[in-house]
N, C-alpha and C positions, 0 to 999 in steps of 0.2 A: 465560484469555489467549488459546485458542486461537481462540475464537469473535469475541475483539476484534481479532485479527489478521486473522481472515478478513474482516471487518467494514471495517478500515481498508483493506485492499488492495481490496476491492471498489469502496468509496466513491473510493478513488484512480482505479481502470481507469475508474470511470464518468465521473470528471471529465475523464480523459485522452481520453476517446471525445469527450466532448462539446468539448472546447478544439480537438481536430484533425479531428474530422469535420464539423463544422456550419458555416454560413456565418454565424458570429455577426459584427456590423460593432461591433468594440469596438477602441480603438487597439493597437498592437501591444506597448506596455509593459504593458496591462492583461492582454494575451493572454497574454504571456510570464510574468508575475506567477502568474497563475491555471495555467498549464501547469506551472510548476515547484512551487508547492504541491501539486497535485496528485500531481507526482512524488515528493514529500516524504511524501505520506500513504500512498502505495502503498509505498514503501520503508521507511515504518515498519511498516507491515502485515506485511511479508517478513520484517522481523527479528525482530517478535514471535513469528513462526510458527518462523523458525530457531531462536529460544531454546527454543520451546518442543519442538520436536525433539529439541534437544541435551540439555534435562532429560528427556524419556523416555528417550533412549538411556541416559543416567546410568543412570537408575532401572532400566532392564531390566539392565545390567550388573552393578547391585548385586545383584539378584534373584539373577542365576546364580552 
């Protein structure tokens, strides 16, 4: 799950960079949809990493 979360976050960040920093000639609605999808992918990666962190903390507390 850790690698999947990192992959989602990386892909989302790359798409965010593409949609904000490049000069793509596309309609505003297409740009907005692409930007929102890239935000969702990035947030999904962050959520997966937070879940992974919570599980690791819980496991560490159980070991002690």
